[in-house]
N, CA, C and O atoms as CSV, one atom per row, in Angstrom:
chain,resi,resn,atom,element,x,y,z
A,1,MET,N,N,0.822,-1.190,0.000
A,1,MET,CA,C,0.000,0.000,0.000
A,1,MET,C,C,0.868,1.257,0.000
A,1,MET,O,O,0.506,2.250,-0.631
A,2,GLY,N,N,2.002,1.233,0.693
A,2,GLY,CA,C,2.902,2.373,0.736
A,2,GLY,C,C,3.481,2.686,-0.633
A,2,GLY,O,O,3.641,3.856,-0.983
A,3,GLU,N,N,3.803,1.643,-1.427
A,3,GLU,CA,C,4.343,1.857,-2.766
A,3,GLU,C,C,3.314,2.506,-3.665
A,3,GLU,O,O,3.644,3.369,-4.479
A,4,ARG,N,N,2.064,2.090,-3.518
A,4,ARG,CA,C,0.994,2.663,-4.325
A,4,ARG,C,C,0.824,4.149,-4.064
A,4,ARG,O,O,0.648,4.930,-4.999
A,5,VAL,N,N,0.874,4.529,-2.841
A,5,VAL,CA,C,0.727,5.941,-2.471
A,5,VAL,C,C,1.925,6.727,-2.994
A,5,VAL,O,O,1.770,7.833,-3.512
A,6,ALA,N,N,3.102,6.161,-2.858
A,6,ALA,CA,C,4.306,6.837,-3.348
A,6,ALA,C,C,4.233,7.030,-4.856
A,6,ALA,O,O,4.565,8.107,-5.351
A,7,ARG,N,N,3.801,5.997,-5.605
A,7,ARG,CA,C,3.664,6.125,-7.059
A,7,ARG,C,C,2.662,7.211,-7.418
A,7,ARG,O,O,2.886,8.009,-8.328
A,8,ARG,N,N,1.543,7.226,-6.680
A,8,ARG,CA,C,0.509,8.220,-6.930
A,8,ARG,C,C,1.070,9.624,-6.712
A,8,ARG,O,O,0.801,10.532,-7.498
A,9,HIS,N,N,1.849,9.798,-5.643
A,9,HIS,CA,C,2.440,11.115,-5.365
A,9,HIS,C,C,3.426,11.516,-6.472
A,9,HIS,O,O,3.479,12.679,-6.871
A,10,ILE,N,N,4.194,10.553,-6.957
A,10,ILE,CA,C,5.149,10.842,-8.035
A,10,ILE,C,C,4.411,11.238,-9.302
A,10,ILE,O,O,4.802,12.186,-9.983
A,11,ILE,N,N,3.337,10.509,-9.620
A,11,ILE,CA,C,2.547,10.819,-10.816
A,11,ILE,C,C,1.925,12.204,-10.692
A,11,ILE,O,O,1.963,12.989,-11.639
A,12,VAL,N,N,1.357,12.506,-9.536
A,12,VAL,CA,C,0.731,13.821,-9.323
A,12,VAL,C,C,1.794,14.915,-9.423
A,12,VAL,O,O,1.563,15.955,-10.040
A,13,LEU,N,N,2.955,14.680,-8.815
A,13,LEU,CA,C,4.027,15.662,-8.872
A,13,LEU,C,C,4.508,15.880,-10.310
A,13,LEU,O,O,4.749,17.015,-10.720
A,14,ALA,N,N,4.645,14.789,-11.074
A,14,ALA,CA,C,5.078,14.900,-12.471
A,14,ALA,C,C,4.068,15.689,-13.291
A,14,ALA,O,O,4.444,16.541,-14.096
A,15,ILE,N,N,2.780,15.404,-13.086
A,15,ILE,CA,C,1.742,16.142,-13.816
A,15,ILE,C,C,1.764,17.613,-13.436
A,15,ILE,O,O,1.605,18.479,-14.296
A,16,ALA,N,N,1.959,17.902,-12.165
A,16,ALA,CA,C,2.007,19.298,-11.711
A,16,ALA,C,C,3.201,20.015,-12.332
A,16,ALA,O,O,3.091,21.159,-12.774
A,17,LEU,N,N,4.348,19.325,-12.358
A,17,LEU,CA,C,5.523,19.946,-12.961
A,17,LEU,C,C,5.335,20.185,-14.453
A,17,LEU,O,O,5.739,21.228,-14.966
A,18,LEU,N,N,4.727,19.230,-15.157
A,18,LEU,CA,C,4.451,19.423,-16.581
A,18,LEU,C,C,3.508,20.592,-16.788
A,18,LEU,O,O,3.677,21.380,-17.718
A,19,GLY,N,N,2.536,20.700,-15.939
A,19,GLY,CA,C,1.601,21.822,-16.028
A,19,GLY,C,C,2.296,23.148,-15.820
A,19,GLY,O,O,1.970,24.131,-16.486
A,20,CYS,N,N,3.262,23.191,-14.895
A,20,CYS,CA,C,4.010,24.427,-14.661
A,20,CYS,C,C,4.831,24.800,-15.884
A,20,CYS,O,O,4.913,25.977,-16.235
A,21,GLU,N,N,5.443,23.812,-16.542
A,21,GLU,CA,C,6.227,24.072,-17.740
A,21,GLU,C,C,5.352,24.649,-18.840
A,21,GLU,O,O,5.765,25.563,-19.554
A,22,ALA,N,N,4.140,24.114,-18.976
A,22,ALA,CA,C,3.256,24.568,-20.044
A,22,ALA,C,C,2.810,26.000,-19.815
A,22,ALA,O,O,2.574,26.731,-20.776
A,23,GLU,N,N,2.688,26.417,-18.555
A,23,GLU,CA,C,2.203,27.762,-18.257
A,23,GLU,C,C,3.310,28.807,-18.321
A,23,GLU,O,O,3.024,29.995,-18.468
A,24,ARG,N,N,4.554,28.391,-18.217
A,24,ARG,CA,C,5.662,29.329,-18.225
A,24,ARG,C,C,5.826,29.911,-19.627
A,24,ARG,O,O,5.898,29.161,-20.601
A,25,PRO,N,N,5.885,31.241,-19.743
A,25,PRO,CA,C,6.057,31.828,-21.078
A,25,PRO,C,C,7.413,31.450,-21.649
A,25,PRO,O,O,8.406,31.349,-20.930
A,26,ALA,N,N,7.429,31.247,-22.940
A,26,ALA,CA,C,8.669,30.885,-23.621
A,26,ALA,C,C,9.621,32.061,-23.582
A,26,ALA,O,O,9.212,33.205,-23.784
A,27,VAL,N,N,10.885,31.788,-23.324
A,27,VAL,CA,C,11.907,32.824,-23.333
A,27,VAL,C,C,12.518,32.837,-24.726
A,27,VAL,O,O,13.115,31.855,-25.168
A,28,GLU,N,N,12.360,33.949,-25.398
A,28,GLU,CA,C,12.904,34.065,-26.746
A,28,GLU,C,C,14.268,34.731,-26.691
A,28,GLU,O,O,14.458,35.742,-26.016
A,29,SER,N,N,15.204,34.151,-27.409
A,29,SER,CA,C,16.509,34.785,-27.472
A,29,SER,C,C,16.415,35.957,-28.439
A,29,SER,O,O,15.691,35.894,-29.433
A,30,PRO,N,N,17.147,37.021,-28.145
A,30,PRO,CA,C,17.081,38.185,-29.032
A,30,PRO,C,C,17.604,37.813,-30.411
A,30,PRO,O,O,18.505,36.982,-30.525
A,31,PRO,N,N,17.053,38.414,-31.458
A,31,PRO,CA,C,17.533,38.104,-32.812
A,31,PRO,C,C,18.981,38.538,-32.956
A,31,PRO,O,O,19.388,39.572,-32.427
A,32,ARG,N,N,19.747,37.743,-33.671
A,32,ARG,CA,C,21.137,38.086,-33.924
A,32,ARG,C,C,21.186,39.053,-35.090
A,32,ARG,O,O,20.861,38.699,-36.224
A,33,GLU,N,N,21.587,40.248,-34.805
A,33,GLU,CA,C,21.661,41.247,-35.862
A,33,GLU,C,C,23.087,41.342,-36.370
A,33,GLU,O,O,24.034,41.439,-35.590
A,34,ARG,N,N,23.226,41.312,-37.671
A,34,ARG,CA,C,24.538,41.514,-38.271
A,34,ARG,C,C,24.698,43.008,-38.483
A,34,ARG,O,O,23.736,43.699,-38.821
A,35,PRO,N,N,25.894,43.502,-38.288
A,35,PRO,CA,C,26.100,44.920,-38.562
A,35,PRO,C,C,25.749,45.223,-40.021
A,35,PRO,O,O,26.017,44.430,-40.923
A,36,ALA,N,N,25.161,46.356,-40.215
A,36,ALA,CA,C,24.743,46.741,-41.569
A,36,ALA,C,C,25.961,47.018,-42.440
A,36,ALA,O,O,27.030,47.384,-41.951
A,37,TRP,N,N,25.773,46.834,-43.739
A,37,TRP,CA,C,26.825,47.200,-44.675
A,37,TRP,C,C,26.999,48.704,-44.591
A,37,TRP,O,O,26.015,49.443,-44.560
A,38,VAL,N,N,28.225,49.158,-44.554
A,38,VAL,CA,C,28.514,50.584,-44.462
A,38,VAL,C,C,28.218,51.269,-45.783
A,38,VAL,O,O,27.701,52.385,-45.816
A,39,ALA,N,N,28.549,50.597,-46.862
A,39,ALA,CA,C,28.344,51.206,-48.175
A,39,ALA,C,C,28.171,50.118,-49.219
A,39,ALA,O,O,28.601,48.979,-49.041
A,40,GLU,N,N,27.536,50.497,-50.299
A,40,GLU,CA,C,27.410,49.587,-51.434
A,40,GLU,C,C,27.380,50.401,-52.713
A,40,GLU,O,O,26.988,51.568,-52.723
A,41,VAL,N,N,27.806,49.757,-53.796
A,41,VAL,CA,C,27.817,50.419,-55.092
A,41,VAL,C,C,27.584,49.359,-56.161
A,41,VAL,O,O,27.962,48.199,-56.000
A,42,ALA,N,N,26.963,49.773,-57.236
A,42,ALA,CA,C,26.745,48.871,-58.374
A,42,ALA,C,C,27.644,49.310,-59.519
A,42,ALA,O,O,28.000,50.482,-59.639
A,43,SER,N,N,28.001,48.351,-60.351
A,43,SER,CA,C,28.799,48.680,-61.538
A,43,SER,C,C,27.951,49.530,-62.483
A,43,SER,O,O,26.722,49.489,-62.419
A,44,PRO,N,N,28.595,50.294,-63.351
A,44,PRO,CA,C,27.842,51.141,-64.285
A,44,PRO,C,C,26.836,50.356,-65.137
A,44,PRO,O,O,25.757,50.863,-65.445
A,45,ASP,N,N,27.185,49.132,-65.515
A,45,ASP,CA,C,26.254,48.352,-66.344
A,45,ASP,C,C,25.329,47.452,-65.514
A,45,ASP,O,O,24.511,46.720,-66.070
A,46,GLY,N,N,25.461,47.509,-64.187
A,46,GLY,CA,C,24.577,46.734,-63.318
A,46,GLY,C,C,24.902,45.253,-63.222
A,46,GLY,O,O,24.094,44.478,-62.709
A,47,SER,N,N,26.085,44.840,-63.713
A,47,SER,CA,C,26.419,43.415,-63.710
A,47,SER,C,C,26.922,42.913,-62.359
A,47,SER,O,O,26.938,41.705,-62.123
A,48,TRP,N,N,27.334,43.820,-61.463
A,48,TRP,CA,C,27.753,43.417,-60.128
A,48,TRP,C,C,27.423,44.510,-59.125
A,48,TRP,O,O,27.213,45.668,-59.484
A,49,ARG,N,N,27.383,44.111,-57.853
A,49,ARG,CA,C,27.142,45.025,-56.733
A,49,ARG,C,C,28.114,44.651,-55.625
A,49,ARG,O,O,28.259,43.475,-55.293
A,50,LEU,N,N,28.786,45.660,-55.044
A,50,LEU,CA,C,29.758,45.442,-53.985
A,50,LEU,C,C,29.281,46.121,-52.708
A,50,LEU,O,O,28.850,47.274,-52.730
A,51,HIS,N,N,29.363,45.390,-51.586
A,51,HIS,CA,C,29.015,45.907,-50.254
A,51,HIS,C,C,30.239,45.717,-49.361
A,51,HIS,O,O,30.982,44.750,-49.532
A,52,TYR,N,N,30.460,46.630,-48.407
A,52,TYR,CA,C,31.538,46.401,-47.453
A,52,TYR,C,C,31.162,46.944,-46.082
A,52,TYR,O,O,30.313,47.825,-45.944
A,53,ARG,N,N,31.834,46.377,-45.058
A,53,ARG,CA,C,31.741,46.898,-43.701
A,53,ARG,C,C,33.087,46.669,-43.018
A,53,ARG,O,O,33.694,45.609,-43.174
A,54,PRO,N,N,33.553,47.667,-42.259
A,54,PRO,CA,C,34.826,47.523,-41.559
A,54,PRO,C,C,34.661,46.724,-40.270
A,54,PRO,O,O,33.587,46.697,-39.670
A,55,ILE,N,N,35.737,46.080,-39.862
A,55,ILE,CA,C,35.795,45.378,-38.588
A,55,ILE,C,C,37.055,45.878,-37.902
A,55,ILE,O,O,38.151,45.568,-38.369
A,56,PRO,N,N,36.954,46.638,-36.814
A,56,PRO,CA,C,35.746,47.085,-36.133
A,56,PRO,C,C,35.142,48.302,-36.834
A,56,PRO,O,O,35.751,48.906,-37.717
A,57,GLN,N,N,33.927,48.638,-36.409
A,57,GLN,CA,C,33.257,49.841,-36.900
A,57,GLN,C,C,33.263,50.867,-35.789
A,57,GLN,O,O,33.046,50.500,-34.634
A,58,PRO,N,N,33.496,52.113,-36.073
A,58,PRO,CA,C,33.964,52.689,-37.336
A,58,PRO,C,C,35.438,52.355,-37.558
A,58,PRO,O,O,36.107,51.806,-36.683
A,59,ILE,N,N,35.921,52.695,-38.739
A,59,ILE,CA,C,37.327,52.450,-39.059
A,59,ILE,C,C,38.193,53.233,-38.077
A,59,ILE,O,O,38.002,54.438,-37.907
A,60,PRO,N,N,39.139,52.561,-37.431
A,60,PRO,CA,C,39.990,53.257,-36.464
A,60,PRO,C,C,41.087,54.077,-37.155
A,60,PRO,O,O,41.517,53.758,-38.264
A,61,ASN,N,N,41.513,55.111,-36.488
A,61,ASN,CA,C,42.601,55.949,-36.984
A,61,ASN,C,C,43.926,55.360,-36.513
A,61,ASN,O,O,44.128,55.162,-35.315
A,62,ASN,N,N,44.822,55.084,-37.443
A,62,ASN,CA,C,46.162,54.579,-37.181
A,62,ASN,C,C,46.168,53.252,-36.408
A,62,ASN,O,O,46.983,53.052,-35.507
A,63,ALA,N,N,45.254,52.356,-36.770
A,63,ALA,CA,C,45.207,51.002,-36.195
A,63,ALA,C,C,44.742,50.041,-37.285
A,63,ALA,O,O,43.941,50.398,-38.150
A,64,LEU,N,N,45.256,48.825,-37.224
A,64,LEU,CA,C,44.865,47.822,-38.214
A,64,LEU,C,C,43.372,47.511,-38.128
A,64,LEU,O,O,42.787,47.493,-37.046
A,65,PHE,N,N,42.773,47.267,-39.287
A,65,PHE,CA,C,41.376,46.853,-39.354
A,65,PHE,C,C,41.192,45.947,-40.556
A,65,PHE,O,O,42.091,45.805,-41.385
A,66,GLU,N,N,40.016,45.334,-40.643
A,66,GLU,CA,C,39.678,44.435,-41.753
A,66,GLU,C,C,38.420,44.951,-42.427
A,66,GLU,O,O,37.709,45.803,-41.894
A,67,LEU,N,N,38.166,44.421,-43.599
A,67,LEU,CA,C,36.915,44.698,-44.296
A,67,LEU,C,C,36.221,43.385,-44.592
A,67,LEU,O,O,36.853,42.424,-45.030
A,68,ASP,N,N,34.926,43.346,-44.355
A,68,ASP,CA,C,34.065,42.242,-44.766
A,68,ASP,C,C,33.420,42.725,-46.061
A,68,ASP,O,O,32.768,43.769,-46.078
A,69,VAL,N,N,33.600,41.966,-47.151
A,69,VAL,CA,C,33.128,42.402,-48.464
A,69,VAL,C,C,32.208,41.344,-49.056
A,69,VAL,O,O,32.487,40.148,-48.970
A,70,LEU,N,N,31.122,41.787,-49.650
A,70,LEU,CA,C,30.222,40.916,-50.404
A,70,LEU,C,C,30.175,41.453,-51.823
A,70,LEU,O,O,29.852,42.619,-52.048
A,71,LEU,N,N,30.504,40.585,-52.784
A,71,LEU,CA,C,30.478,40.946,-54.199
A,71,LEU,C,C,29.453,40.058,-54.885
A,71,LEU,O,O,29.642,38.848,-55.004
A,72,GLU,N,N,28.373,40.667,-55.331
A,72,GLU,CA,C,27.293,39.931,-55.986
A,72,GLU,C,C,27.317,40.221,-57.477
A,72,GLU,O,O,27.472,41.368,-57.896
A,73,SER,N,N,27.161,39.165,-58.279
A,73,SER,CA,C,27.073,39.367,-59.721
A,73,SER,C,C,26.060,38.387,-60.290
A,73,SER,O,O,25.875,37.286,-59.772
A,74,ALA,N,N,25.408,38.808,-61.366
A,74,ALA,CA,C,24.370,37.980,-61.974
A,74,ALA,C,C,24.927,36.644,-62.437
A,74,ALA,O,O,24.258,35.618,-62.314
A,75,ASP,N,N,26.147,36.643,-62.970
A,75,ASP,CA,C,26.723,35.396,-63.464
A,75,ASP,C,C,27.571,34.679,-62.414
A,75,ASP,O,O,28.029,33.560,-62.650
A,76,GLY,N,N,27.784,35.313,-61.254
A,76,GLY,CA,C,28.571,34.699,-60.188
A,76,GLY,C,C,30.057,34.626,-60.474
A,76,GLY,O,O,30.791,33.931,-59.771
A,77,LYS,N,N,30.515,35.340,-61.505
A,77,LYS,CA,C,31.913,35.234,-61.919
A,77,LYS,C,C,32.753,36.465,-61.605
A,77,LYS,O,O,33.949,36.473,-61.898
A,78,ALA,N,N,32.174,37.490,-61.025
A,78,ALA,CA,C,32.958,38.671,-60.655
A,78,ALA,C,C,33.836,38.310,-59.461
A,78,ALA,O,O,33.404,37.596,-58.556
A,79,THR,N,N,35.074,38.809,-59.467
A,79,THR,CA,C,36.001,38.550,-58.367
A,79,THR,C,C,36.626,39.849,-57.877
A,79,THR,O,O,36.810,40.794,-58.644
A,80,LEU,N,N,36.946,39.880,-56.603
A,80,LEU,CA,C,37.628,41.023,-56.014
A,80,LEU,C,C,39.123,40.816,-56.213
A,80,LEU,O,O,39.708,39.892,-55.648
A,81,ASP,N,N,39.740,41.678,-57.016
A,81,ASP,CA,C,41.156,41.525,-57.357
A,81,ASP,C,C,42.088,42.412,-56.552
A,81,ASP,O,O,43.281,42.124,-56.455
A,82,GLY,N,N,41.573,43.473,-55.980
A,82,GLY,CA,C,42.463,44.361,-55.236
A,82,GLY,C,C,41.700,45.377,-54.416
A,82,GLY,O,O,40.548,45.704,-54.704
A,83,VAL,N,N,42.373,45.872,-53.381
A,83,VAL,CA,C,41.838,46.947,-52.539
A,83,VAL,C,C,42.987,47.905,-52.269
A,83,VAL,O,O,44.092,47.492,-51.919
A,84,ASP,N,N,42.709,49.180,-52.437
A,84,ASP,CA,C,43.731,50.195,-52.232
A,84,ASP,C,C,43.126,51.322,-51.409
A,84,ASP,O,O,41.929,51.592,-51.503
A,85,ALA,N,N,43.951,51.978,-50.603
A,85,ALA,CA,C,43.511,53.131,-49.814
A,85,ALA,C,C,44.469,54.283,-50.089
A,85,ALA,O,O,45.685,54.132,-49.976
A,86,ARG,N,N,43.911,55.433,-50.452
A,86,ARG,CA,C,44.722,56.603,-50.779
A,86,ARG,C,C,44.106,57.850,-50.163
A,86,ARG,O,O,42.908,57.908,-49.887
A,87,MET,N,N,44.967,58.852,-49.954
A,87,MET,CA,C,44.516,60.177,-49.524
A,87,MET,C,C,44.698,61.110,-50.714
A,87,MET,O,O,45.808,61.579,-50.964
A,88,PRO,N,N,43.616,61.387,-51.458
A,88,PRO,CA,C,43.759,62.217,-52.663
A,88,PRO,C,C,44.317,63.612,-52.391
A,88,PRO,O,O,45.073,64.142,-53.206
A,89,GLU,N,N,43.955,64.211,-51.260
A,89,GLU,CA,C,44.429,65.564,-50.964
A,89,GLU,C,C,45.920,65.594,-50.645
A,89,GLU,O,O,46.579,66.612,-50.853
A,90,HIS,N,N,46.453,64.482,-50.143
A,90,HIS,CA,C,47.875,64.417,-49.786
A,90,HIS,C,C,48.701,63.697,-50.851
A,90,HIS,O,O,49.930,63.684,-50.787
A,91,GLN,N,N,48.030,63.108,-51.814
A,91,GLN,CA,C,48.663,62.383,-52.916
A,91,GLN,C,C,49.580,61.247,-52.435
A,91,GLN,O,O,50.691,61.066,-52.933
A,92,HIS,N,N,49.076,60.491,-51.450
A,92,HIS,CA,C,49.784,59.282,-51.011
A,92,HIS,C,C,48.772,58.239,-50.572
A,92,HIS,O,O,47.592,58.527,-50.370
A,93,GLY,N,N,49.269,57.025,-50.434
A,93,GLY,CA,C,48.403,55.923,-50.030
A,93,GLY,C,C,48.779,55.374,-48.676
A,93,GLY,O,O,49.566,55.960,-47.933
A,94,THR,N,N,48.196,54.236,-48.380
A,94,THR,CA,C,48.496,53.558,-47.126
A,94,THR,C,C,49.879,52.933,-47.203
A,94,THR,O,O,50.407,52.720,-48.295
A,95,THR,N,N,50.458,52.644,-46.071
A,95,THR,CA,C,51.811,52.091,-46.032
A,95,THR,C,C,51.830,50.566,-46.103
A,95,THR,O,O,52.901,49.975,-46.238
A,96,LEU,N,N,50.677,49.922,-46.014
A,96,LEU,CA,C,50.594,48.464,-46.044
A,96,LEU,C,C,49.823,47.980,-47.261
A,96,LEU,O,O,48.955,48.678,-47.785
A,97,ARG,N,N,50.152,46.787,-47.697
A,97,ARG,CA,C,49.416,46.149,-48.797
A,97,ARG,C,C,48.463,45.123,-48.172
A,97,ARG,O,O,48.917,44.150,-47.571
A,98,PRO,N,N,47.160,45.328,-48.307
A,98,PRO,CA,C,46.216,44.395,-47.683
A,98,PRO,C,C,46.181,43.040,-48.387
A,98,PRO,O,O,46.513,42.923,-49.567
A,99,GLU,N,N,45.774,42.029,-47.638
A,99,GLU,CA,C,45.633,40.674,-48.166
A,99,GLU,C,C,44.151,40.367,-48.330
A,99,GLU,O,O,43.355,40.625,-47.427
A,100,ILE,N,N,43.780,39.813,-49.491
A,100,ILE,CA,C,42.382,39.480,-49.775
A,100,ILE,C,C,42.220,37.967,-49.684
A,100,ILE,O,O,42.953,37.213,-50.325
A,101,ARG,N,N,41.257,37.534,-48.886
A,101,ARG,CA,C,40.947,36.106,-48.770
A,101,ARG,C,C,39.530,35.862,-49.274
A,101,ARG,O,O,38.581,36.469,-48.776
A,102,ALA,N,N,39.382,34.987,-50.249
A,102,ALA,CA,C,38.057,34.599,-50.737
A,102,ALA,C,C,37.463,33.615,-49.739
A,102,ALA,O,O,38.104,32.628,-49.377
A,103,LEU,N,N,36.237,33.884,-49.295
A,103,LEU,CA,C,35.563,33.030,-48.323
A,103,LEU,C,C,34.485,32.164,-48.966
A,103,LEU,O,O,33.915,31.294,-48.307
A,104,GLY,N,N,34.199,32.397,-50.256
A,104,GLY,CA,C,33.165,31.648,-50.964
A,104,GLY,C,C,31.852,32.406,-50.993
A,104,GLY,O,O,31.577,33.237,-50.127
A,105,GLY,N,N,31.049,32.109,-51.994
A,105,GLY,CA,C,29.741,32.753,-52.114
A,105,GLY,C,C,29.803,34.251,-52.325
A,105,GLY,O,O,28.877,34.969,-51.948
A,106,GLY,N,N,30.900,34.742,-52.933
A,106,GLY,CA,C,31.024,36.182,-53.167
A,106,GLY,C,C,31.517,36.951,-51.956
A,106,GLY,O,O,31.594,38.178,-52.003
A,107,ARG,N,N,31.858,36.254,-50.861
A,107,ARG,CA,C,32.336,36.915,-49.635
A,107,ARG,C,C,33.859,36.940,-49.627
A,107,ARG,O,O,34.518,35.991,-50.051
A,108,TYR,N,N,34.404,38.061,-49.130
A,108,TYR,CA,C,35.845,38.244,-49.022
A,108,TYR,C,C,36.162,38.888,-47.679
A,108,TYR,O,O,35.348,39.616,-47.110
A,109,ARG,N,N,37.365,38.603,-47.188
A,109,ARG,CA,C,37.887,39.290,-46.013
A,109,ARG,C,C,39.175,39.967,-46.450
A,109,ARG,O,O,40.074,39.321,-46.987
A,110,VAL,N,N,39.259,41.265,-46.219
A,110,VAL,CA,C,40.449,42.044,-46.562
A,110,VAL,C,C,41.146,42.359,-45.241
A,110,VAL,O,O,40.620,43.097,-44.409
A,111,ASP,N,N,42.337,41.788,-45.060
A,111,ASP,CA,C,43.109,41.938,-43.816
A,111,ASP,C,C,44.265,42.901,-44.016
A,111,ASP,O,O,44.771,43.067,-45.126
A,112,GLY,N,N,44.673,43.531,-42.927
A,112,GLY,CA,C,45.901,44.321,-42.943
A,112,GLY,C,C,45.757,45.720,-43.503
A,112,GLY,O,O,46.688,46.239,-44.119
A,113,LEU,N,N,44.616,46.335,-43.300
A,113,LEU,CA,C,44.448,47.726,-43.740
A,113,LEU,C,C,44.821,48.659,-42.586
A,113,LEU,O,O,44.565,48.359,-41.420
A,114,LEU,N,N,45.424,49.782,-42.929
A,114,LEU,CA,C,45.829,50.767,-41.934
A,114,LEU,C,C,45.718,52.154,-42.556
A,114,LEU,O,O,46.426,52.475,-43.511
A,115,LEU,N,N,44.830,52.964,-42.011
A,115,LEU,CA,C,44.724,54.370,-42.423
A,115,LEU,C,C,45.429,55.154,-41.325
A,115,LEU,O,O,44.887,55.327,-40.234
A,116,HIS,N,N,46.629,55.626,-41.612
A,116,HIS,CA,C,47.548,56.091,-40.587
A,116,HIS,C,C,47.429,57.565,-40.197
A,116,HIS,O,O,48.227,58.052,-39.396
A,117,MET,N,N,46.457,58.275,-40.746
A,117,MET,CA,C,46.298,59.673,-40.345
A,117,MET,C,C,44.873,60.163,-40.591
A,117,MET,O,O,44.135,59.585,-41.389
A,118,SER,N,N,44.500,61.224,-39.904
A,118,SER,CA,C,43.172,61.818,-40.056
A,118,SER,C,C,43.043,62.467,-41.427
A,118,SER,O,O,44.031,62.878,-42.035
A,119,GLY,N,N,41.804,62.548,-41.898
A,119,GLY,CA,C,41.545,63.205,-43.164
A,119,GLY,C,C,40.686,62.349,-44.074
A,119,GLY,O,O,40.135,61.329,-43.660
A,120,LEU,N,N,40.583,62.779,-45.310
A,120,LEU,CA,C,39.762,62.098,-46.311
A,120,LEU,C,C,40.574,61.001,-46.989
A,120,LEU,O,O,41.638,61.258,-47.552
A,121,TRP,N,N,40.058,59.778,-46.926
A,121,TRP,CA,C,40.663,58.620,-47.590
A,121,TRP,C,C,39.710,58.138,-48.668
A,121,TRP,O,O,38.500,58.352,-48.597
A,122,GLU,N,N,40.274,57.492,-49.654
A,122,GLU,CA,C,39.484,56.887,-50.719
A,122,GLU,C,C,39.830,55.396,-50.764
A,122,GLU,O,O,40.980,55.025,-50.997
A,123,LEU,N,N,38.825,54.550,-50.537
A,123,LEU,CA,C,38.998,53.105,-50.667
A,123,LEU,C,C,38.591,52.722,-52.083
A,123,LEU,O,O,37.497,53.065,-52.532
A,124,THR,N,N,39.468,52.014,-52.785
A,124,THR,CA,C,39.187,51.582,-54.153
A,124,THR,C,C,39.225,50.068,-54.216
A,124,THR,O,O,40.212,49.446,-53.823
A,125,PHE,N,N,38.150,49.478,-54.709
A,125,PHE,CA,C,38.027,48.033,-54.873
A,125,PHE,C,C,38.100,47.726,-56.364
A,125,PHE,O,O,37.345,48.295,-57.153
A,126,SER,N,N,39.006,46.829,-56.755
A,126,SER,CA,C,39.121,46.401,-58.151
A,126,SER,C,C,38.321,45.120,-58.333
A,126,SER,O,O,38.550,44.128,-57.642
A,127,VAL,N,N,37.378,45.153,-59.275
A,127,VAL,CA,C,36.502,44.016,-59.537
A,127,VAL,C,C,36.740,43.529,-60.958
A,127,VAL,O,O,36.603,44.292,-61.915
A,128,ALA,N,N,37.099,42.251,-61.092
A,128,ALA,CA,C,37.345,41.654,-62.412
A,128,ALA,C,C,36.142,40.804,-62.805
A,128,ALA,O,O,35.589,40.054,-62.001
A,129,GLN,N,N,35.755,40.951,-64.087
A,129,GLN,CA,C,34.639,40.165,-64.621
A,129,GLN,C,C,34.766,40.127,-66.141
A,129,GLN,O,O,34.886,41.166,-66.790
A,130,ALA,N,N,34.738,38.935,-66.694
A,130,ALA,CA,C,34.781,38.721,-68.154
A,130,ALA,C,C,35.963,39.437,-68.800
A,130,ALA,O,O,35.819,40.047,-69.859
A,131,GLY,N,N,37.133,39.363,-68.163
A,131,GLY,CA,C,38.333,39.954,-68.746
A,131,GLY,C,C,38.441,41.458,-68.589
A,131,GLY,O,O,39.412,42.052,-69.058
A,132,GLU,N,N,37.482,42.085,-67.951
A,132,GLU,CA,C,37.485,43.535,-67.727
A,132,GLU,C,C,37.667,43.814,-66.244
A,132,GLU,O,O,37.301,42.990,-65.406
A,133,THR,N,N,38.233,44.973,-65.914
A,133,THR,CA,C,38.363,45.389,-64.516
A,133,THR,C,C,37.648,46.710,-64.320
A,133,THR,O,O,37.906,47.686,-65.025
A,134,ASP,N,N,36.747,46.727,-63.352
A,134,ASP,CA,C,36.058,47.953,-62.946
A,134,ASP,C,C,36.538,48.320,-61.554
A,134,ASP,O,O,37.114,47.492,-60.848
A,135,ARG,N,N,36.300,49.559,-61.166
A,135,ARG,CA,C,36.679,49.999,-59.828
A,135,ARG,C,C,35.478,50.616,-59.120
A,135,ARG,O,O,34.678,51.345,-59.707
A,136,ALA,N,N,35.392,50.293,-57.846
A,136,ALA,CA,C,34.373,50.903,-56.983
A,136,ALA,C,C,35.121,51.749,-55.965
A,136,ALA,O,O,36.035,51.257,-55.302
A,137,ARG,N,N,34.740,53.028,-55.832
A,137,ARG,CA,C,35.434,53.933,-54.909
A,137,ARG,C,C,34.469,54.437,-53.841
A,137,ARG,O,O,33.305,54.747,-54.098
A,138,PHE,N,N,35.021,54.503,-52.620
A,138,PHE,CA,C,34.262,55.001,-51.475
A,138,PHE,C,C,35.126,55.988,-50.718
A,138,PHE,O,O,36.323,55.764,-50.538
A,139,GLU,N,N,34.519,57.085,-50.273
A,139,GLU,CA,C,35.244,58.057,-49.451
A,139,GLU,C,C,35.022,57.731,-47.976
A,139,GLU,O,O,33.915,57.388,-47.563
A,140,VAL,N,N,36.093,57.845,-47.193
A,140,VAL,CA,C,36.051,57.623,-45.748
A,140,VAL,C,C,36.733,58.804,-45.090
A,140,VAL,O,O,37.881,59.111,-45.411
A,141,GLU,N,N,36.051,59.468,-44.179
A,141,GLU,CA,C,36.608,60.607,-43.444
A,141,GLU,C,C,37.005,60.119,-42.050
A,141,GLU,O,O,36.160,59.653,-41.286
A,142,LEU,N,N,38.295,60.227,-41.725
A,142,LEU,CA,C,38.789,59.839,-40.403
A,142,LEU,C,C,39.039,61.073,-39.560
A,142,LEU,O,O,39.640,62.044,-40.020
A,143,ASP,N,N,38.575,61.025,-38.334
A,143,ASP,CA,C,38.821,62.137,-37.385
A,143,ASP,C,C,40.162,61.997,-36.711
A,143,ASP,O,O,40.530,62.836,-35.889
């Protein structure tokens, strides 16, 4: 008789616990937001579109940073061939040559960029497609 009562108590307790779980509101994890693309540009003929965002954001002054790049093309054959940073007003560029790593799916990581002084910089991306090279330029103002 003691075992029967104990089983009954366990069953009642299990049902009560299940009921508590059902009444508890679900805890939703916050959506994972990716940082927005800082800039994007399309080729003059519309055959490709380039997006980029710096890591970290904003671009630091006189410290190494990276670029996350997405290059989209209708034929999937456009490639990122080069990235350059120059100060047009000072007529010089950055002191380092960045390294481009293809990550697949039109994604690239550009490592080793350094904008070593305040002022207006111009980032130039070279995009190759069908034997032609186009350039996408973006202005960046560093404080």
